[in-house]
C-alpha positions, 0 to 999 in steps of 0.5 A: 473491646479495642482501643476505640471502644473503651471508657476512661473511668477516671475521665468519666468521673471528672466530667460534671454530671450536669453539663449541658454540652460536651464535645469529645475529640477522639470519641472512638466508637462512642462508648464514653459518650454512651456511659456519660449519657447514662449519667446525664441523658439531657446533655447535648453530646458531640463527638469528633473522630478521625478514624472512619470505621470507629466513627461509623460504629458510633453512628450505627450504635445511635449514640451520635447523629450525623450533622 
């Protein structure tokens, strides 16, 4: 697990467990999104990532869809 594939546990605890929408700027490979969606699968989660290879891994993992 590298820089783009980690979960900030402290931040995860700060996000309300019942948020309806989340926009993560710097989503990396989507590991934080995956962890949060386990807590709140009903959330509409958007991720933004500038590093193309990390972005591609997030898309390939299925945690995000391209819009």
